[in-house]
C-alpha positions in Angstrom: -40.2 26.3 45.4 -36.7 25.6 44.1 -36.3 23.7 40.9 -34.6 20.7 41.3 -31.2 20.4 39.2 -31.4 18.1 36.4 -28.8 14.9 36.8 -25.6 15.6 34.9 -25.7 13.4 31.6 -23.4 10.5 31.9 -20.4 11.0 29.8 -19.5 7.8 28.0 -16.5 7.2 25.6 -16.5 4.0 23.6 -13.1 3.2 21.6 -13.2 2.5 18.0 -10.6 1.1 15.8 -12.3 -0.1 12.7 -12.7 -3.9 14.2 -15.7 -6.0 14.5 -15.0 -6.3 18.3 -14.9 -2.5 18.7 -18.5 -2.4 16.7 -19.7 -5.4 19.2 -18.9 -3.3 22.0 -20.5 -0.5 20.5 -23.6 -2.4 19.9 -23.3 -4.3 23.8 -23.5 -0.4 25.1 -26.5 -0.1 22.9 -28.4 -3.2 24.3 -27.5 -3.3 28.0 -26.7 0.2 29.4 -27.6 3.1 27.1 -29.6 5.7 28.3 -31.2 8.5 26.2 -29.4 11.1 28.1 -25.8 9.9 27.8 -23.1 12.3 25.8 -21.2 9.9 23.9 -17.8 10.3 22.5 -16.9 7.7 20.1 -13.5 7.8 19.8 -11.2 6.2 16.7 -7.7 5.6 17.5 -5.8 6.3 14.2 -2.3 4.4 14.2 0.2 6.0 11.7 2.3 2.8 11.8 0.1 1.1 9.3 1.1 3.5 6.2 4.7 3.6 7.6 5.1 -0.4 7.1 3.8 -0.1 3.3 6.3 -0.9 0.7 6.1 2.4 -1.1 7.5 3.9 1.9 10.1 1.3 2.8 11.3 1.3 -0.8 11.3 4.8 -1.8 14.9 6.0 -3.2 15.2 8.3 -0.5 14.4 8.0 3.0 12.9 11.6 2.8 11.1 11.5 -0.5 8.5 14.3 -0.1 6.3 12.8 -2.7 5.9 9.8 -1.2 5.4 11.1 2.2 2.7 13.4 1.0 0.9 10.6 -0.7 1.4 8.6 2.6 -0.2 11.2 4.6 -3.0 11.9 2.1 -4.0 8.5 2.1 -4.1 8.2 6.1 -6.3 11.6 5.9 -8.5 9.8 3.6 -8.6 6.7 5.5 -9.4 8.6 8.8 -12.0 11.0 7.4 -13.9 7.9 6.1 -13.8 6.2 9.5 -15.4 9.2 11.0 -18.0 9.6 8.6 -18.7 5.4 9.4 -19.1 6.1 13.1 -21.2 9.4 12.6 -23.4 7.2 10.5 -23.5 4.6 13.1 -24.5 7.2 16.0 -27.3 8.8 13.5 -28.8 5.0 12.4 -29.0 4.2 16.5 -30.2 7.7 17.3 -27.1 8.2 19.8 -26.2 12.1 20.4 -22.4 12.7 20.9 -19.3 13.2 18.9 -16.8 11.6 16.8 -13.2 12.2 17.2 -9.9 11.0 16.5 -6.7 10.3 18.5 -3.2 10.0 17.3 -1.0 8.0 19.5 1.7 5.9 19.1 0.1 3.6 21.8 -3.8 3.4 21.4 -4.5 2.3 25.2 -2.7 5.7 26.2 -4.4 7.9 23.8 -8.0 6.4 25.0 -7.0 7.0 28.5 -6.0 10.7 27.8 -9.1 11.0 25.8 -11.1 10.0 28.7 -9.8 12.2 30.8 -10.0 15.1 28.5 -13.6 14.2 28.0 -14.6 14.1 31.6 -15.7 10.4 30.7 -17.9 8.7 33.5 -17.2 5.2 31.8 -14.9 4.0 28.9 -16.0 1.3 26.7 -13.4 -1.0 24.8 -13.7 -4.5 22.7 -11.7 -7.0 23.2 -9.7 -8.9 20.5 -9.4 -12.1 22.6 -5.6 -12.4 21.8 -4.1 -15.7 23.4 -1.7 -15.0 26.6 1.6 -15.3 24.7 0.4 -12.8 21.8 -0.9 -10.2 24.8 2.4 -10.4 26.7 4.3 -9.7 23.6 2.3 -6.9 21.9 0.5 -5.6 24.8 -3.6 -5.1 25.1 -5.3 -2.1 24.6 -8.1 -3.1 26.7 -5.9 -4.2 29.3 -3.9 -0.8 29.3 -7.3 1.2 29.5 -8.7 -1.3 32.2 -5.7 -0.7 34.7 -4.7 2.7 33.9 -8.3 4.8 33.6 -9.3 6.7 36.6 -13.2 5.7 35.7 -14.8 2.6 35.3 -13.9 0.5 31.9 -16.1 -1.9 30.5 -14.5 -4.4 27.9 -16.3 -6.3 26.1 -15.4 -9.7 24.3 -17.0 -10.6 21.3 -20.0 -13.4 21.6 -18.0 -15.3 18.7 -14.5 -15.0 20.3 -13.5 -18.6 21.3 -10.0 -17.7 22.9 -11.2 -18.0 26.3 -8.0 -19.1 27.7 -9.4 -22.2 29.2 -12.0 -20.8 31.4 -15.3 -21.9 29.7 -14.4 -24.8 27.4 -16.5 -27.7 28.1 -13.6 -30.0 29.0 -12.5 -27.8 31.6 -15.8 -27.3 33.1 -16.3 -31.1 33.2 -13.0 -31.6 34.7 -14.1 -29.6 37.8 -17.6 -31.5 38.4 -15.8 -34.8 39.5 
C-alpha cells in the first residue's frame, strides 16, 4: 500500500519591527491560527535611516569621517544582533519552530514582500500601528504596502488598545446609525 504524502508545512512570515504592535501580531498568531507544524520566519526589518539621523553623524566635521561612520555601523550591528536574539528567545519561549532573520530595505514593506516571496511563504502577518489617515497618506503604511503587493494572504493585526479606529467603531458613530 502506498504511503500517503504528508501535507506540506505552512510557511508563515511574521514581520517584526520591535514595536508592541508587532509583538501583538505575533501573539495573535499564536492564540488564533498557529499550527504545530508551521514553519515560521520571524523577519526583522532593519532600517538604517535611524542612525543616519543621529547628531553625531550630522555634525561630524567631515561628511565622510571614517571613525564616525564605523561607530554608527557598529551600533547598528549591535542593535540588529540584540533584536534577532530577542526574537529567537520569543520563539523558544513559545515553543515555535522556525528561523529569525533580518532584511535591510529602505522601504520595509518592499523588503517584507520580497522576503515572503524568497521564503515561499503561504501567509504574512504584520502589525498595524493604527496611524490616522493623514499620517498614513504622507508617510505610507508598511501594512498597507504589504497588503496590496503581497502575492499571498496577509493578516494585519490591529492592537487591541489602538484607539485610532478612523471613526468606524466609536460609540457616537454607532449610535448615529441606529436612529
